[in-house]
MDAnalysis code that builds the backbone (N, CA, C; Angstrom):
import MDAnalysis as mda
import numpy as np

u = mda.Universe.empty(642, n_residues=214, atom_resindex=np.repeat(np.arange(214), 3), trajectory=True)
u.add_TopologyAttr("name", ["N", "CA", "C"] * 214)
u.add_TopologyAttr("resid", np.arange(1, 215))
u.add_TopologyAttr("resname", ["MET", "THR", "SER", "ASN", "SER", "GLU", "SER", "SER", "ALA", "ARG", "GLN", "GLU", "PRO", "SER", "MET", "GLY", "PHE", "SER", "LEU", "ALA", "VAL", "PRO", "GLU", "SER", "TRP", "TRP", "GLU", "PHE", "ASP", "ILE", "ARG", "PRO", "GLU", "GLY", "ARG", "ASP", "THR", "THR", "VAL", "ARG", "THR", "LEU", "VAL", "ASP", "GLU", "ARG", "VAL", "ARG", "GLU", "ILE", "PRO", "GLU", "LEU", "ALA", "PRO", "TYR", "ARG", "THR", "ASP", "LEU", "ALA", "ALA", "MET", "LEU", "ARG", "LYS", "MET", "ALA", "LYS", "ASP", "ALA", "TYR", "ASP", "SER", "GLY", "ALA", "VAL", "TYR", "MET", "GLY", "CYS", "MET", "ALA", "GLU", "ASN", "PHE", "ASP", "GLY", "VAL", "PRO", "LEU", "SER", "ALA", "THR", "ILE", "THR", "ALA", "SER", "MET", "VAL", "GLY", "ALA", "LYS", "SER", "LYS", "GLN", "GLY", "SER", "ALA", "LEU", "SER", "THR", "ASP", "PRO", "GLN", "ALA", "ILE", "ALA", "ASP", "SER", "LEU", "ARG", "THR", "VAL", "THR", "PRO", "ARG", "ARG", "GLU", "GLY", "ASP", "ALA", "TRP", "ARG", "THR", "VAL", "THR", "THR", "VAL", "GLU", "LEU", "PRO", "GLU", "VAL", "GLY", "LEU", "ALA", "ALA", "ARG", "THR", "PHE", "GLY", "VAL", "GLU", "ASP", "VAL", "PRO", "VAL", "ALA", "GLN", "GLY", "ASP", "THR", "ARG", "THR", "LEU", "ARG", "MET", "VAL", "LEU", "THR", "GLN", "THR", "TYR", "ILE", "PRO", "VAL", "PRO", "GLY", "THR", "THR", "GLU", "GLN", "VAL", "VAL", "LEU", "VAL", "SER", "GLY", "ALA", "SER", "PRO", "VAL", "LEU", "ASP", "LEU", "ALA", "GLU", "ALA", "PHE", "HIS", "ASP", "ILE", "PHE", "ASP", "ALA", "VAL", "THR", "GLY", "THR", "PHE", "ARG", "PHE", "VAL"])
u.atoms.positions = np.array([
    [-11.499, 25.782, 51.017],
    [-10.797, 26.761, 50.189],
    [-11.748, 27.237, 49.111],
    [-11.819, 28.526, 48.864],
    [-12.754, 29.080, 47.904],
    [-12.043, 29.403, 46.603],
    [-12.555, 28.919, 45.476],
    [-11.931, 29.209, 44.189],
    [-12.307, 30.601, 43.732],
    [-11.546, 31.149, 42.763],
    [-11.822, 32.510, 42.335],
    [-13.116, 32.617, 41.557],
    [-13.612, 31.520, 41.055],
    [-14.886, 31.570, 40.355],
    [-16.054, 31.656, 41.329],
    [-15.797, 31.464, 42.618],
    [-16.860, 31.489, 43.612],
    [-16.760, 32.693, 44.536],
    [-15.630, 33.386, 44.511],
    [-15.411, 34.450, 45.481],
    [-15.511, 35.817, 44.849],
    [-16.297, 36.727, 45.469],
    [-16.426, 38.083, 44.966],
    [-15.655, 39.063, 45.827],
    [-15.108, 38.628, 46.948],
    [-14.373, 39.508, 47.846],
    [-12.941, 39.646, 47.356],
    [-12.498, 40.906, 47.161],
    [-11.157, 41.137, 46.657],
    [-10.207, 41.334, 47.822],
    [-9.120, 40.602, 47.822],
    [-8.090, 40.757, 48.843],
    [-6.828, 41.299, 48.194],
    [-6.232, 42.292, 48.820],
    [-4.984, 42.832, 48.311],
    [-3.840, 41.896, 48.695],
    [-2.892, 41.674, 47.782],
    [-1.785, 40.770, 48.084],
    [-0.898, 41.310, 49.188],
    [-0.436, 40.429, 50.065],
    [0.445, 40.841, 51.151],
    [1.886, 40.973, 50.663],
    [2.172, 40.451, 49.449],
    [3.491, 40.625, 48.836],
    [3.331, 40.516, 47.324],
    [4.309, 41.034, 46.568],
    [4.190, 41.035, 45.128],
    [4.479, 39.679, 44.512],
    [4.009, 39.491, 43.271],
    [4.300, 38.276, 42.539],
    [4.362, 38.607, 41.054],
    [4.930, 37.686, 40.284],
    [5.004, 37.885, 38.838],
    [4.683, 36.586, 38.120],
    [4.161, 36.723, 36.905],
    [3.887, 35.609, 36.007],
    [4.365, 36.011, 34.621],
    [4.816, 35.045, 33.833],
    [5.223, 35.317, 32.461],
    [4.283, 34.582, 31.515],
    [3.595, 35.332, 30.644],
    [2.690, 34.738, 29.667],
    [3.344, 34.809, 28.280],
    [2.879, 34.018, 27.319],
    [3.444, 34.074, 25.962],
    [3.385, 35.487, 25.379],
    [4.326, 35.806, 24.490],
    [4.423, 37.152, 23.930],
    [3.160, 37.570, 23.187],
    [2.438, 36.627, 22.625],
    [1.234, 36.960, 21.853],
    [0.028, 37.251, 22.745],
    [0.148, 37.011, 24.050],
    [-0.961, 37.251, 24.966],
    [-1.045, 38.731, 25.324],
    [-2.132, 39.084, 25.977],
    [-2.399, 40.456, 26.371],
    [-2.328, 40.569, 27.896],
    [-1.725, 41.626, 28.389],
    [-1.716, 41.954, 29.818],
    [-2.073, 43.433, 29.951],
    [-3.030, 43.749, 30.803],
    [-3.433, 45.146, 30.952],
    [-4.199, 45.339, 32.253],
    [-4.473, 46.586, 32.551],
    [-5.177, 46.966, 33.772],
    [-6.616, 46.470, 33.705],
    [-7.022, 45.613, 34.652],
    [-8.389, 45.083, 34.620],
    [-9.347, 45.885, 35.487],
    [-8.832, 46.898, 36.199],
    [-9.712, 47.722, 37.027],
    [-10.645, 48.544, 36.145],
    [-11.887, 48.792, 36.590],
    [-12.846, 49.541, 35.761],
    [-12.320, 50.890, 35.299],
    [-11.575, 51.594, 36.152],
    [-11.131, 52.930, 35.800],
    [-10.062, 52.946, 34.710],
    [-9.373, 51.831, 34.512],
    [-8.320, 51.819, 33.509],
    [-8.573, 50.878, 32.353],
    [-9.644, 50.112, 32.443],
    [-9.883, 49.008, 31.515],
    [-10.070, 49.466, 30.065],
    [-11.010, 50.361, 29.804],
    [-11.348, 50.732, 28.431],
    [-10.174, 51.383, 27.706],
    [-9.463, 52.256, 28.404],
    [-8.342, 52.950, 27.771],
    [-7.240, 51.985, 27.387],
    [-6.889, 51.077, 28.303],
    [-5.795, 50.159, 28.005],
    [-6.190, 49.132, 26.949],
    [-7.433, 48.677, 26.951],
    [-7.885, 47.750, 25.913],
    [-7.810, 48.431, 24.549],
    [-8.303, 49.649, 24.455],
    [-8.287, 50.366, 23.180],
    [-6.855, 50.578, 22.683],
    [-5.959, 50.950, 23.600],
    [-4.561, 51.188, 23.217],
    [-3.900, 49.905, 22.740],
    [-4.113, 48.808, 23.470],
    [-3.496, 47.543, 23.098],
    [-4.020, 47.009, 21.770],
    [-5.327, 47.127, 21.541],
    [-5.888, 46.659, 20.280],
    [-5.337, 47.485, 19.120],
    [-5.239, 48.799, 19.301],
    [-4.674, 49.660, 18.251],
    [-3.234, 49.247, 17.926],
    [-2.441, 48.995, 18.977],
    [-1.052, 48.596, 18.770],
    [-0.969, 47.256, 18.043],
    [-1.804, 46.303, 18.437],
    [-1.755, 44.973, 17.823],
    [-2.189, 45.027, 16.361],
    [-3.184, 45.854, 16.057],
    [-3.641, 45.973, 14.672],
    [-2.566, 46.611, 13.800],
    [-1.821, 47.560, 14.368],
    [-0.711, 48.148, 13.602],
    [0.361, 47.100, 13.302],
    [0.598, 46.214, 14.270],
    [1.598, 45.170, 14.083],
    [1.107, 44.086, 13.134],
    [-0.201, 43.778, 13.219],
    [-0.791, 42.708, 12.406],
    [-2.029, 43.275, 11.709],
    [-1.853, 43.910, 10.561],
    [-2.981, 44.550, 9.866],
    [-4.141, 43.601, 9.560],
    [-3.843, 42.290, 9.457],
    [-4.897, 41.317, 9.160],
    [-5.968, 41.273, 10.240],
    [-5.653, 41.808, 11.424],
    [-6.619, 41.810, 12.524],
    [-7.619, 42.960, 12.432],
    [-7.394, 43.893, 11.529],
    [-8.234, 45.092, 11.455],
    [-9.735, 44.791, 11.364],
    [-10.161, 43.823, 10.544],
    [-11.609, 43.554, 10.469],
    [-12.195, 43.049, 11.791],
    [-11.332, 42.567, 12.693],
    [-11.810, 41.983, 13.947],
    [-11.570, 42.911, 15.148],
    [-11.202, 44.183, 14.849],
    [-10.862, 45.117, 15.919],
    [-11.979, 45.218, 16.962],
    [-13.206, 45.418, 16.516],
    [-14.332, 45.588, 17.445],
    [-14.572, 44.326, 18.262],
    [-14.510, 43.163, 17.597],
    [-14.735, 41.897, 18.299],
    [-13.644, 41.640, 19.338],
    [-12.386, 41.920, 18.971],
    [-11.285, 41.718, 19.907],
    [-11.432, 42.612, 21.129],
    [-11.747, 43.897, 20.904],
    [-11.897, 44.826, 22.018],
    [-13.031, 44.382, 22.942],
    [-14.146, 43.940, 22.364],
    [-15.280, 43.492, 23.175],
    [-14.924, 42.247, 23.972],
    [-14.178, 41.325, 23.342],
    [-13.773, 40.100, 24.025],
    [-12.849, 40.412, 25.195],
    [-11.886, 41.302, 24.983],
    [-10.945, 41.669, 26.035],
    [-11.647, 42.377, 27.184],
    [-12.563, 43.286, 26.867],
    [-13.292, 43.990, 27.935],
    [-14.103, 43.012, 28.775],
    [-14.742, 42.043, 28.114],
    [-15.530, 41.057, 28.865],
    [-14.632, 40.196, 29.742],
    [-13.490, 39.747, 29.187],
    [-12.555, 38.960, 29.985],
    [-12.103, 39.738, 31.222],
    [-11.757, 41.019, 31.012],
    [-11.276, 41.836, 32.121],
    [-12.358, 42.039, 33.169],
    [-13.588, 42.306, 32.728],
    [-14.688, 42.506, 33.678],
    [-14.958, 41.237, 34.473],
    [-15.003, 40.102, 33.784],
    [-15.261, 38.831, 34.474],
    [-14.166, 38.544, 35.504],
    [-12.903, 38.794, 35.121],
    [-11.788, 38.542, 36.036],
    [-11.869, 39.456, 37.248],
    [-12.120, 40.737, 37.012],
    [-12.190, 41.694, 38.120],
    [-13.362, 41.364, 39.043],
    [-14.519, 41.055, 38.449],
    [-15.704, 40.748, 39.255],
    [-15.509, 39.493, 40.094],
    [-14.638, 38.577, 39.646],
    [-14.409, 37.338, 40.387],
    [-13.411, 37.531, 41.528],
    [-12.794, 38.724, 41.597],
    [-11.849, 38.993, 42.673],
    [-10.396, 38.935, 42.260],
    [-10.123, 38.785, 40.971],
    [-8.741, 38.683, 40.503],
    [-8.000, 40.005, 40.666],
    [-6.697, 39.905, 40.906],
    [-5.833, 41.089, 40.964],
    [-4.911, 41.153, 39.751],
    [-4.920, 40.103, 38.909],
    [-4.090, 40.061, 37.714],
    [-4.787, 39.207, 36.663],
    [-4.623, 39.603, 35.384],
    [-5.112, 38.762, 34.297],
    [-4.190, 38.879, 33.090],
    [-3.858, 37.733, 32.510],
    [-3.228, 37.669, 31.203],
    [-4.153, 36.856, 30.321],
    [-4.274, 37.205, 29.039],
    [-5.228, 36.479, 28.215],
    [-4.795, 36.428, 26.763],
    [-5.336, 35.457, 26.062],
    [-5.212, 35.409, 24.616],
    [-6.605, 35.609, 24.047],
    [-6.704, 36.381, 22.980],
    [-7.978, 36.607, 22.301],
    [-7.651, 36.739, 20.824],
    [-7.927, 35.699, 20.066],
    [-7.582, 35.693, 18.659],
    [-8.772, 35.216, 17.843],
    [-8.764, 35.592, 16.573],
    [-9.863, 35.245, 15.695],
    [-9.295, 34.574, 14.448],
    [-9.583, 33.263, 14.305],
    [-9.091, 32.520, 13.166],
    [-10.253, 32.198, 12.238],
    [-10.267, 32.870, 11.081],
    [-11.323, 32.638, 10.090],
    [-12.708, 32.794, 10.710],
    [-12.856, 33.800, 11.551],
    [-14.151, 34.067, 12.158],
    [-14.456, 33.254, 13.388],
    [-13.532, 32.362, 13.775],
    [-13.735, 31.526, 14.971],
    [-12.894, 32.099, 16.118],
    [-13.537, 32.592, 17.199],
    [-12.770, 33.156, 18.302],
    [-12.124, 32.084, 19.165],
    [-10.856, 32.284, 19.502],
    [-10.141, 31.431, 20.447],
    [-9.730, 32.299, 21.622],
    [-10.022, 31.848, 22.821],
    [-9.706, 32.670, 23.981],
    [-9.286, 31.809, 25.159],
    [-8.505, 32.416, 26.038],
    [-8.076, 31.779, 27.277],
    [-7.615, 32.865, 28.222],
    [-7.683, 32.608, 29.507],
    [-7.230, 33.575, 30.500],
    [-6.404, 32.884, 31.577],
    [-5.482, 33.653, 32.130],
    [-4.785, 33.283, 33.361],
    [-5.074, 34.396, 34.355],
    [-5.620, 34.058, 35.502],
    [-5.876, 35.057, 36.533],
    [-5.176, 34.659, 37.824],
    [-4.885, 35.652, 38.639],
    [-4.323, 35.401, 39.966],
    [-5.177, 36.145, 40.984],
    [-5.564, 35.451, 42.020],
    [-6.404, 36.022, 43.075],
    [-5.814, 35.673, 44.435],
    [-5.984, 36.579, 45.379],
    [-5.604, 36.286, 46.757],
    [-6.800, 35.666, 47.461],
    [-6.603, 34.490, 48.016],
    [-7.685, 33.742, 48.649],
    [-7.399, 33.603, 50.134],
    [-8.368, 33.944, 50.955],
    [-8.224, 33.764, 52.396],
    [-8.378, 32.310, 52.772],
    [-7.507, 31.832, 53.634],
    [-7.539, 30.426, 54.045],
    [-8.507, 30.246, 55.203],
    [-9.789, 30.506, 54.899],
    [-10.839, 30.332, 55.906],
    [-12.042, 29.677, 55.263],
    [-12.770, 28.916, 56.054],
    [-13.984, 28.291, 55.568],
    [-15.103, 29.326, 55.533],
    [-16.247, 28.952, 54.975],
    [-17.394, 29.857, 54.944],
    [-17.868, 30.196, 56.354],
    [-17.548, 29.325, 57.299],
    [-17.930, 29.579, 58.689],
    [-16.915, 30.453, 59.419],
    [-15.797, 30.779, 58.749],
    [-14.804, 31.667, 59.343],
    [-13.680, 30.962, 60.067],
    [-13.695, 29.638, 60.091],
    [-12.621, 28.918, 60.775],
    [-11.399, 28.819, 59.869],
    [-10.203, 28.768, 60.483],
    [-8.954, 28.754, 59.719],
    [-8.772, 27.429, 58.982],
    [-8.253, 27.522, 57.765],
    [-7.933, 26.346, 56.974],
    [-6.430, 26.272, 56.782],
    [-5.923, 25.078, 56.599],
    [-4.492, 24.909, 56.391],
    [-4.097, 25.422, 55.013],
    [-2.924, 26.051, 54.940],
    [-2.380, 26.463, 53.640],
    [-1.332, 25.464, 53.141],
    [-1.167, 24.352, 53.849],
    [-0.257, 23.312, 53.410],
    [-0.777, 22.703, 52.111],
    [0.051, 22.642, 51.048],
    [-0.429, 22.152, 49.755],
    [-1.078, 20.772, 49.801],
    [-0.490, 19.849, 50.559],
    [-1.075, 18.518, 50.616],
    [-2.431, 18.552, 51.313],
    [-2.557, 19.375, 52.362],
    [-3.839, 19.501, 53.054],
    [-4.891, 20.118, 52.136],
    [-4.473, 21.111, 51.329],
    [-5.398, 21.709, 50.370],
    [-5.849, 20.661, 49.362],
    [-4.902, 19.910, 48.821],
    [-5.240, 18.874, 47.846],
    [-6.202, 17.850, 48.446],
    [-5.965, 17.487, 49.685],
    [-6.831, 16.507, 50.344],
    [-8.256, 17.032, 50.531],
    [-8.403, 18.367, 50.582],
    [-9.725, 18.963, 50.798],
    [-10.501, 19.168, 49.502],
    [-9.835, 19.001, 48.351],
    [-10.475, 19.225, 47.062],
    [-11.028, 17.913, 46.510],
    [-12.071, 18.033, 45.718],
    [-12.808, 16.843, 45.278],
    [-12.459, 16.477, 43.841],
    [-12.123, 15.215, 43.641],
    [-11.946, 14.673, 42.285],
    [-13.317, 14.434, 41.661],
    [-13.460, 14.737, 40.376],
    [-14.711, 14.481, 39.659],
    [-14.424, 13.465, 38.556],
    [-15.085, 12.318, 38.629],
    [-14.886, 11.254, 37.651],
    [-16.050, 11.240, 36.663],
    [-15.775, 11.360, 35.355],
    [-16.871, 11.361, 34.379],
    [-17.525, 9.987, 34.274],
    [-18.844, 9.982, 34.188],
    [-19.557, 8.713, 34.036],
    [-19.609, 8.277, 32.591],
    [-19.559, 9.234, 31.674],
    [-19.577, 8.914, 30.247],
    [-18.803, 9.987, 29.495],
    [-18.478, 9.713, 28.255],
    [-17.705, 10.643, 27.446],
    [-18.434, 11.982, 27.320],
    [-17.702, 13.065, 27.512],
    [-18.295, 14.387, 27.408],
    [-18.694, 14.976, 28.746],
    [-18.660, 14.176, 29.820],
    [-18.979, 14.696, 31.148],
    [-17.836, 15.572, 31.665],
    [-18.169, 16.432, 32.610],
    [-17.147, 17.224, 33.294],
    [-16.259, 16.302, 34.121],
    [-14.999, 16.720, 34.310],
    [-14.084, 15.918, 35.115],
    [-13.063, 16.830, 35.787],
    [-12.475, 16.329, 36.861],
    [-11.454, 17.089, 37.591],
    [-10.478, 16.125, 38.250],
    [-9.195, 16.399, 38.072],
    [-8.135, 15.650, 38.739],
    [-7.489, 16.547, 39.787],
    [-7.209, 15.996, 40.948],
    [-6.569, 16.733, 42.042],
    [-5.174, 16.181, 42.253],
    [-4.190, 17.061, 42.380],
    [-2.813, 16.619, 42.548],
    [-2.010, 17.711, 43.254],
    [-0.730, 17.474, 43.414],
    [0.198, 18.522, 43.847],
    [1.295, 18.624, 42.791],
    [1.862, 19.819, 42.664],
    [2.919, 20.052, 41.679],
    [4.054, 20.811, 42.340],
    [5.245, 20.663, 41.788],
    [6.420, 21.377, 42.278],
    [6.689, 22.537, 41.321],
    [6.523, 23.772, 41.793],
    [6.784, 24.950, 40.983],
    [8.234, 25.378, 41.173],
    [8.967, 25.657, 40.096],
    [10.412, 25.918, 40.179],
    [10.806, 27.005, 41.177],
    [10.042, 28.104, 41.214],
    [10.425, 29.233, 42.048],
    [9.684, 29.279, 43.381],
    [8.810, 28.305, 43.615],
    [7.935, 28.365, 44.795],
    [8.031, 27.120, 45.657],
    [8.026, 25.958, 45.009],
    [7.966, 24.709, 45.753],
    [6.635, 24.025, 45.532],
    [6.184, 23.269, 46.511],
    [4.975, 22.460, 46.380],
    [3.723, 23.327, 46.379],
    [2.766, 22.977, 45.502],
    [1.479, 23.671, 45.438],
    [0.403, 22.649, 45.110],
    [-0.816, 22.909, 45.551],
    [-1.948, 22.041, 45.224],
    [-2.523, 22.457, 43.875],
    [-3.068, 21.493, 43.132],
    [-3.623, 21.825, 41.811],
    [-4.813, 20.941, 41.479],
    [-5.767, 21.517, 40.760],
    [-6.813, 20.754, 40.094],
    [-6.753, 21.100, 38.612],
    [-7.069, 20.126, 37.764],
    [-7.197, 20.410, 36.337],
    [-8.258, 19.494, 35.755],
    [-8.948, 19.994, 34.738],
    [-9.998, 19.204, 34.128],
    [-10.843, 20.032, 33.193],
    [-12.067, 19.574, 32.975],
    [-13.087, 20.300, 32.213],
    [-14.285, 20.410, 33.136],
    [-14.612, 21.647, 33.534],
    [-15.592, 21.848, 34.589],
    [-16.679, 22.836, 34.183],
    [-17.811, 22.755, 34.870],
    [-18.904, 23.701, 34.686],
    [-18.760, 24.805, 35.723],
    [-18.493, 26.021, 35.258],
    [-18.276, 27.147, 36.162],
    [-19.401, 28.160, 35.993],
    [-19.732, 28.912, 37.032],
    [-20.809, 29.903, 36.935],
    [-20.520, 30.953, 35.873],
    [-21.563, 31.363, 35.154],
    [-21.421, 32.416, 34.161],
    [-21.059, 33.727, 34.829],
    [-21.667, 33.994, 35.988],
    [-21.400, 35.218, 36.745],
    [-21.801, 34.987, 38.189],
    [-21.300, 35.848, 39.071],
    [-21.630, 35.736, 40.483],
    [-23.143, 35.827, 40.679],
    [-23.713, 34.827, 41.348],
    [-25.145, 34.837, 41.611],
    [-25.990, 34.293, 40.480],
    [-25.362, 33.942, 39.354],
    [-26.091, 33.411, 38.198],
    [-26.075, 31.887, 38.277],
    [-27.233, 31.267, 38.096],
    [-27.318, 29.810, 38.207],
    [-26.840, 29.102, 36.941],
    [-26.666, 29.858, 35.847],
    [-26.190, 29.247, 34.615],
    [-24.694, 28.923, 34.728],
    [-24.262, 27.920, 33.973],
    [-22.852, 27.533, 33.978],
    [-22.317, 27.472, 32.552],
    [-21.010, 27.543, 32.451],
    [-20.322, 27.433, 31.180],
    [-19.231, 26.386, 31.329],
    [-19.183, 25.432, 30.423],
    [-18.167, 24.379, 30.522],
    [-16.823, 24.925, 30.032],
    [-15.793, 24.764, 30.860],
    [-14.488, 25.351, 30.584],
    [-13.371, 24.354, 30.826],
    [-12.310, 24.487, 30.045],
    [-11.034, 23.864, 30.399],
    [-10.487, 24.667, 31.572],
    [-10.137, 24.005, 32.665],
    [-9.784, 24.746, 33.876],
    [-8.598, 24.103, 34.594],
    [-7.600, 24.920, 34.900],
    [-6.473, 24.509, 35.742],
    [-6.360, 25.509, 36.875],
    [-6.387, 25.047, 38.120],
    [-6.297, 25.936, 39.275],
    [-5.169, 25.466, 40.198],
    [-4.276, 26.397, 40.518],
    [-3.118, 26.073, 41.351],
    [-3.129, 26.952, 42.591],
    [-3.042, 26.320, 43.759],
    [-3.117, 27.013, 45.046],
    [-1.705, 27.134, 45.615],
    [-1.207, 28.375, 45.713],
    [0.174, 28.624, 46.103],
    [0.215, 29.331, 47.457],
    [0.754, 28.696, 48.495],
    [0.822, 29.340, 49.817],
    [1.686, 30.594, 49.765],
    [1.254, 31.649, 50.457],
    [2.022, 32.889, 50.538],
    [3.039, 32.751, 51.675],
    [4.334, 32.928, 51.403],
    [5.353, 32.776, 52.454],
    [5.136, 33.764, 53.599],
    [5.414, 33.305, 54.793],
    [5.347, 34.193, 55.950],
    [3.965, 34.395, 56.515],
    [2.961, 33.715, 55.969],
    [1.610, 33.844, 56.506],
    [0.894, 32.511, 56.401],
    [-0.021, 32.279, 57.300],
    [-0.858, 31.087, 57.236],
    [-2.292, 31.475, 56.887],
    [-2.460, 32.690, 56.363],
    [-3.809, 33.207, 56.123],
    [-4.127, 33.459, 54.657],
    [-3.146, 33.347, 53.768],
    [-3.395, 33.657, 52.368],
    [-2.794, 32.618, 51.430],
    [-3.499, 32.422, 50.327],
    [-3.041, 31.572, 49.238],
    [-3.270, 32.337, 47.941],
    [-2.312, 32.256, 47.023],
    [-2.540, 32.802, 45.690],
    [-3.149, 31.700, 44.831],
    [-4.312, 31.982, 44.256],
    [-4.963, 31.027, 43.366],
    [-4.720, 31.468, 41.926],
    [-3.934, 30.701, 41.191],
    [-3.673, 30.979, 39.779],
    [-4.579, 30.064, 38.960],
    [-5.466, 30.680, 38.184],
    [-6.459, 29.919, 37.417],
    [-6.275, 30.146, 35.930],
    [-6.201, 29.063, 35.178],
    [-6.183, 29.124, 33.725],
    [-7.484, 28.558, 33.201],
    [-8.146, 29.286, 32.293],
    [-9.451, 28.836, 31.801],
    [-9.604, 29.137, 30.318],
    [-10.304, 28.252, 29.605],
    [-10.613, 28.455, 28.202],
    [-11.908, 27.724, 27.870],
    [-12.755, 28.326, 27.027],
    [-13.973, 27.629, 26.597],
    [-13.741, 26.704, 25.412],
    [-12.507, 26.625, 24.916],
    [-12.208, 25.814, 23.721],
    [-11.934, 24.376, 24.157],
    [-12.988, 23.605, 24.314],
    [-12.881, 22.265, 24.887],
    [-12.095, 21.302, 24.005],
    [-12.133, 21.497, 22.692],
    [-11.421, 20.597, 21.785],
    [-9.908, 20.676, 21.967],
    [-9.423, 21.761, 22.569],
    [-7.990, 21.934, 22.789],
    [-7.638, 21.821, 24.275],
    [-8.424, 21.035, 25.008],
    [-8.245, 20.944, 26.460],
    [-6.831, 20.537, 26.845],
    [-6.300, 19.503, 26.236],
    [-4.972, 19.018, 26.612],
    [-3.910, 20.082, 26.357],
    [-4.009, 20.756, 25.213],
    [-3.035, 21.795, 24.878],
    [-3.114, 22.957, 25.860],
    [-4.329, 23.348, 26.229],
    [-4.464, 24.456, 27.165],
    [-3.987, 24.078, 28.565],
    [-4.226, 22.841, 28.986],
    [-3.686, 22.410, 30.283],
    [-2.163, 22.538, 30.287],
    [-1.519, 22.173, 29.173],
    [-0.068, 22.297, 29.080],
    [0.362, 23.765, 29.134],
    [-0.378, 24.637, 28.439],
    [-0.052, 26.067, 28.460],
    [-0.211, 26.626, 29.863],
    [-1.315, 26.313, 30.519],
    [-1.555, 26.828, 31.867],
    [-0.491, 26.326, 32.845],
    [-0.065, 25.077, 32.672],
    [0.997, 24.525, 33.513],
    [2.299, 25.297, 33.297],
    [2.618, 25.572, 32.033],
    [3.864, 26.286, 31.723],
    [3.841, 27.703, 32.282],
    [2.727, 28.412, 32.126],
    [2.629, 29.785, 32.635],
    [2.701, 29.799, 34.155],
    [1.962, 28.901, 34.801],
    [1.984, 28.859, 36.264],
    [3.383, 28.508, 36.769],
    [4.133, 27.755, 35.986],
    [5.484, 27.394, 36.373],
    [6.435, 28.574, 36.447],
    [6.034, 29.715, 35.857],
    [6.878, 30.931, 35.924],
    [6.551, 31.784, 37.148],
    [5.537, 31.390, 37.927],
    [5.118, 32.196, 39.074],
    [6.254, 32.326, 40.082],
    [6.390, 33.541, 40.604],
    [7.365, 33.770, 41.677],
    [6.912, 34.940, 42.527],
    [7.281, 34.927, 43.788],
    [7.032, 36.059, 44.663],
    [8.191, 37.047, 44.516],
    [7.877, 38.337, 44.554],
    [8.924, 39.349, 44.383],
    [8.815, 40.398, 45.495],
])
């Protein structure tokens, strides 16, 4: 199974889905043709609502554009994000959804059964404090049923084809698409704020729990 941080091929969803993010988060068009206009409009609206953000207008817009570009380049079809500035310290997180083909790199079919997916994913055990780690499990989503999940603190590529990595709080949930054995929706929550890893895992779990097919 290929994670969205590794896949550059965009697949259109075979059916619609919805996610609910906190009211303070941002949702907008991540496609290149609509990105700049919607980011500018949303930042203007937020600054009108919260004048204290005015000094950070440029930084917020730049952060949102980068988040949107990274999500789109990774193959995502949806992104919700938080981008806030507390006393000059940026806090950010994203939730993305991508359609993932259930095929290996060799083109052979892979199971979309959640337990089979979980069995194919690798647990990472830290050798010492501060190392990357990953836990593999399955979860029951209220509107979907069983799904495979990994969560931890992982080193992810900075960009497609770039050998550099960035350590991130990461939760990834693999949701089988009903009526097909060829697609999985990968919902990924990520944040570079490692000190708040536990809190972000809880947020990503709560947001993913609102996922439903429509």
